[in-house]
N, C-alpha and C positions, 0 to 999 in steps of 0.2 A: 176318700182321704185327701185333703189339698196338702200339699208340701210347701211350706212357706220359710223364705229366708229372712230372717229379722236382723236388720243391721242395728246393733246397739251402739248408740253415739254418745252415752255418757251414763254416769252412775248416780243413783239418788243419794240423798244426805244419810249418814249413818243411821240417825234416828228414824228416817222414813224407812229404810230397808228392815230394820228391826221390827217395826210395828205392822206395816203393810207390803213388805217385799219391794224389790227393785223394779226398774221399768219394764223389763222383759216379762216379768210375772203377770203385770197386769193384761199385757196382750195375751198371753197363754190363757189366763183366767178367763177372759173374755171371748175367746175363740177356739180354745182347745177341746172344750166339750162340744163343739158343732162341727168336729171333723176336721180339724187343722192339726197338722204336725208342724213343729217349729224347729229350724236350725238356727241357733243364735250366734252371729258373729260379732265380737267386741272391738269393733272397727277403731273406736276411738282410742284403744290400747295397743293398735298396729297389727290387728288380726290380719292375715292375708286374705283377700278376696279371691274367690275362684276366677277362674279364666273367663267364665260366662255363668249366667244364671240358668243354663239349660238344665232341665230336670226339676226345676221349681214352678209352681203355679203362680206364685206371686213373690213379690219382693217388697218389703215394709222396712220403714225407719223410724226409730223411736225420738223422742225429745232428747235435750242434753243441756247441762249447765253451761257447755261451750257456746261460743257465739260466731255465727257465720261473718260477723263484721271483722274478724280477725282469722281469715282462713288458714288452715294448716294443711299439710300434704295429705293426711288421711281424708280431710274432707274432700279435697280435690278428687282423690281416687274413688271415694265412695259416690261423689256425684256423677262421675264418669261412667261408673258401673251401673248404676241406676238407669241413667240414660241409656246406655246400650242395652240393658234388659228390655226396655221398653221397645228399643228399635228391633229387637229380636221376638217381639210378640208376647212378652211376660209383662202384666200389669205391675205397677208399682204405686205404693201408697206412702207418702211421707207425712209424719205427724210432727207439728211444731218446729223444732230444729230441722227435722227431715223436710217439712214443707219450704222451710227458709232456703235449705240447701239446693232442693229442686228448682226453686225460682232463681237463685243465685246461678245455677248451671244453666239457665235459659237466658241469662243476661240481666236478670234484675239485680237493684241493690237492697241489701239487708241492711237496716238502721235501727239505731235505738228509738224507741217509741217516745215521742214528745209528749204524748198522754200520760206516760207512765205506765207502770206495771199493770197488766191485766192478770187478775188470779181470783179464783173461786167460781161459782156456779153463775154464768152469763147466758145472756140471750144473744143469738145471731140471727139474722134475716137472709134468707134465700134469695139471690137474684133471680131473674126470669129464666136465665140459663140454669140456675141451680135447681130450681123446681123441676126442670125437665131431665136433669142429670141422673143417672141411675145410682149414683153414689147416695143420693137422698130420697130414693124412691120410697113412697109411702109417707112421707114425713110433712108436716105442715109448713108453711112458709116462714114461721118463726119457730126456732127450736131452742131448747135449753141444754147447755152443755158446760163441761168442766174446762178451765183455761188457766194457764200460768205461763207468762212470757213477758220480757222486756224488749225484745227485738221484733221487728216487723218488716215484711215485704213492702218496700217504699210505694212502688207501683207495679201492676202486673206486667210480666215481660211480654214482649212482641209475641203474639200468636196464642198467648194464654188467655182464658177466660175466668173472670171472676164469678164464683158461684154463691159466695156468701160474705157478709160483712157485718160490722156494727159500728156504733160511734167511736169506740176505743181504736179498732183495727178495721180498716175499710177492706183489707184483703185476708178474710178469715177462711177461704177455701179457693182452690184454683185448679182448673182442668188444663193439662199440658197434651193437646190432643187426645185421642180415644182411650190412650192406656196408663197415663200417669195423672195421679190426684194428689193434691197436698191440702191439709186442713192445719190451720194454725192452733186450734184448740185440740183437747185431748179426749177423743172418744173412747179411749181405753181405761181412763180414769173414773173410778167410783168415788162416792162422797166420802167415804173413810180414807181413801188415799190422799184426796184433796185436803181433807182436814189436817192429815199428817204433813203435807207439804206446806200448809199455811203456818202451822205450828212451829215448823222447822225454820221457817223464814220469818218468825213473828218480830225478832228484833230488827232486821232490815226493812220489814214493812212498816214498823212504827217510825223508824228513821225517814223513810220516803214519805210517809203521811205528813209527819209535822213539818217536814221541809216545805209541804205544799200547803201548810195552814190548817191543817186538821188537828183536833185536840188530842193530847196522848192517850192511848189505849183505845181509842174509836175504832180505827180501821180494823184490826185484828177481831174484834168482837162483833163488828158488823159482818165481816167475811164470814166468820163461824156460823153467825145466826142465819146467813142467807145460802148456806149449803143445802143442796136438794137433789134428790135422785135424777139422772139424766138418761133415761132409757133410749133417747136417741143417739146416744154415742154408740151404744150396742148395736143398734139398726143401722148405722152407717158403716161400722166393721162388717157386719153380716152381709149388707149390700155389696161392700167391696169384694168379699170373698165369692159371694154367689153369682153376682153380676158381671163381674169383671174376669174372672177365671172360667167362666162359661162362655164360650164364643170370643174369648179374648178382649173383653172390654167394649165391644161394639153395641152397648146399650141394650143387650138382651136380659 
């Protein structure tokens, strides 16, 4: 049994929670039956972080409606905690907001994406380093994943390695040394959850689309029609737990 500390960085919209649960449930559903036990800290609500991550096999952070472009004290505390956990030999995985916060903690700028929001089932390509990284073990060079974000890591921070990217977002995955990984996409999200996220944001998505010259009603229908299973997400989460908590992330 692996003990995982999950830092919950935000809440899903009410309609999403009613239909498919909240952010933490998707991680538990993905990994709970594979031998992971989760402690969940609502850090965005001011939950006190432990003095250290000692006793945990891994630390993970969820996505969030909040933005690293407007740092708040709880973000700074959480970032420092994750960096310290890795310094003490405990693997860390940041997802979406968590990925951006880790990049920020390492000196990168997080900005609003000029290409616009990326949402739905998307394809990302692994870099040469990504193809060799244990996080993507057993996966092809191009993988299909679920994504939803407006912010991006502008450039990889010094010392970090880009593991994946696509035309919308060049920095889709990062390695910060042997023990910290960040992914901009959502390996924990399944198609039903992505459908709920799209429907909850349908009005905003339409406004964004029409402001960019698209016909009314076109974008949401296209996004819903494009939803597809993404088994690579499950494999990425499993790889993190199996390959980073055994031997503490040294590529075993």
